C-alpha positions in Angstrom: -3.7 -19.2 4.1 -1.6 -16.7 2.1 2.1 -16.8 3.1 4.8 -14.0 3.0 8.2 -13.7 3.3 10.2 -10.7 3.9 13.8 -10.9 2.9 16.0 -7.2 4.8 18.4 -6.4 6.7 18.6 -5.1 10.2 17.5 -1.2 10.3 15.6 -1.4 7.3 11.6 -2.1 8.7 11.2 -5.7 7.6 9.4 -7.0 10.8 7.9 -3.6 11.1 6.4 -4.2 7.7 5.0 -8.0 8.0 3.6 -6.1 11.2 1.2 -3.6 9.6 0.3 -6.2 6.9 -1.1 -8.2 9.9 -2.4 -5.6 11.6 -4.0 -4.6 8.5 -5.5 -8.2 8.2 -6.9 -8.1 11.6 -8.8 -4.9 10.3 -10.6 -6.9 8.0 -11.2 -9.7 10.3 -8.8 -12.1 9.3 -6.5 -14.3 11.1 -2.8 -13.3 11.4 0.5 -14.6 12.4 3.5 -11.9 12.1 7.5 -12.2 13.4 10.8 -11.9 12.9 14.2 -14.8 12.3 17.1 -13.0 13.0 20.5 -14.2 12.1 23.7 -12.2 13.7 21.1 -9.3 15.3 22.8 -6.4 14.2 21.8 -3.2 12.1 23.0 -4.5 8.5 22.8 -8.4 9.0 19.8 -10.4 6.9 17.0 -10.7 8.4 13.9 -12.5 7.7 10.0 -12.0 8.2 7.0 -14.0 8.1 3.1 -12.8 8.2 0.5 -15.0 7.5 -2.9 -14.2 6.9 -5.9 -16.4 6.5 -9.8 -16.4 6.7 -9.6 -19.7 9.1 -7.8 -20.0 12.6 -3.8 -20.4 12.0 -2.3 -23.3 13.7 0.9 -23.6 12.2 3.7 -22.0 14.1 6.6 -22.3 12.4 8.9 -20.1 9.9 7.6 -19.8 6.2 9.2 -22.7 4.4 6.9 -22.5 0.9 5.5 -18.9 0.5 2.8 -17.7 -1.5 5.0 -14.3 -1.6 8.6 -13.2 -1.2 9.5 -9.4 -0.8 12.6 -8.3 -0.9 13.3 -5.0 0.8 17.3 -5.3 -0.2 18.2 -5.8 -4.2 21.9 -6.5 -2.5 20.6 -9.8 -0.5 19.4 -11.5 -4.1 23.3 -12.2 -5.1 23.9 -13.6 -1.0 20.6 -15.0 0.2 19.0 -17.6 -1.5 15.4 -15.3 -1.4 13.2 -17.8 -3.9 14.2 -20.7 -2.1 10.7 -23.4 -1.7 8.4 -20.3 -3.6 5.6 -21.6 -4.4 5.6 -22.4 -8.6 2.3 -20.0 -8.7 4.0 -17.4 -6.7 5.1 -13.7 -6.5 7.9 -11.7 -5.8 8.0 -8.0 -5.1 11.3 -6.5 -5.0 13.1 -2.8 -4.4 14.7 -3.3 -7.4 15.8 0.0 -9.6 15.7 -2.3 -13.1 12.7 -4.0 -14.9 10.9 -6.6 -13.5 12.2 -8.5 -16.4 15.6 -8.2 -15.5 15.2 -8.9 -12.1 13.0 -12.2 -13.3 16.5 -13.4 -15.2 18.8 -12.3 -12.5 16.4 -14.8 -10.2 16.7 -17.2 -12.3 12.5 -17.8 -12.6 12.7 -18.0 -16.9 9.6 -19.2 -17.9 8.0 -19.7 -14.5 4.3 -18.9 -13.6 5.9 -17.1 -10.8 4.7 -13.2 -11.2 7.4 -10.5 -10.6 6.9 -6.9 -9.1 9.5 -4.4 -9.1 9.5 -0.7 -7.6 12.1 1.8 -7.0 11.4 1.6 -3.1 14.4 3.9 -2.0 13.3 6.3 -4.1 9.6 6.9 -3.4 10.8 6.6 0.7 13.6 9.8 -0.2 10.4 11.6 -2.1 7.5 10.9 0.6 9.9 10.3 3.7 13.2 12.3 3.1 15.2 9.3 3.9 15.6 5.5 2.3 13.5 3.4 4.7 11.9 0.7 2.1 9.6 -0.9 4.4 5.9 1.1 4.1 6.9 1.5 0.3 7.4 -2.2 -0.2 3.9 -2.5 1.7 1.8 -0.6 -1.2 3.8 -2.9 -3.5 2.6 -6.0 -1.9 -1.3 -5.1 -1.9 -0.7 -4.2 -5.7 0.8 -7.4 -6.2 -1.4 -9.6 -4.6 -4.2 -8.4 -3.2 -4.1 -10.0 -0.1 -5.5 -6.7 2.1 -7.3 -4.0 1.2 -5.3 -0.6 0.3 -7.6 1.6 2.3 -7.0 -1.0 5.4 -3.2 -0.5 5.0 -3.9 3.0 5.0 -5.3 3.4 8.1 -2.4 0.9 9.8 0.1 3.1 8.5 -1.4 6.1 9.6 -2.3 4.7 13.1 1.2 3.2 14.1 3.0 5.9 12.9 1.0 8.6 14.3 1.1 6.7 17.5 4.9 6.4 17.6 6.3 9.7 15.8 3.7 12.3 14.3 0.5 12.8 12.4 3.5 14.4 9.6 4.7 11.2 9.5 2.0 9.1 9.7 0.5 10.8 6.3 3.8 10.4 4.6 4.5 7.0 5.3 0.3 6.3 3.6 1.7 8.3 1.1 4.4 6.2 0.8 2.4 3.4 0.5 0.1 5.0 -2.4 2.7 6.4 -4.3 4.4 2.0 -4.7 0.8 0.7 -5.1 0.5 3.3 -8.0 4.3 2.6 -9.7 4.6 -1.5 -9.3 5.5 -2.4 -12.6 5.0 -6.3 -13.1 6.6 -8.8 -15.5 
């Protein structure tokens, strides 16, 4: 089972991203869970969301305490929230971070650990493809690149389906382009 903890702020789409990744796993015939954990329920407040993906039935229903993957949508949370708390020693951090992966590794205090660190500038990618700085779909692409937890094509299909039904075909395709750009541009340390 792969457990993922998403850190963002209300309105950034962390919950939507967690659900889109889970729905992509369903497309592959995998078992999944995706759910939020809210603090003060207001736009801009810290939010955590969780995704579990497994080939076997999932019988755990608690929040993710020891994630395999930590996803950080808002780099401002790095100094406010213990984002790497409980991360497995061979885990992965995927962050919306404009600096280098080595800089983020240092900032997170990961030193010479086995943790892999991936960064993308999700806001820049979203601005380029969506016309506004919403990090969630670019972060999906980076998570797939970093982990391979689901197939990129399944994520693209789910993004096109979700945004096509909810908004428009153009919005769906622009979000798919943001996913692909982040997949291609994610940098590792």
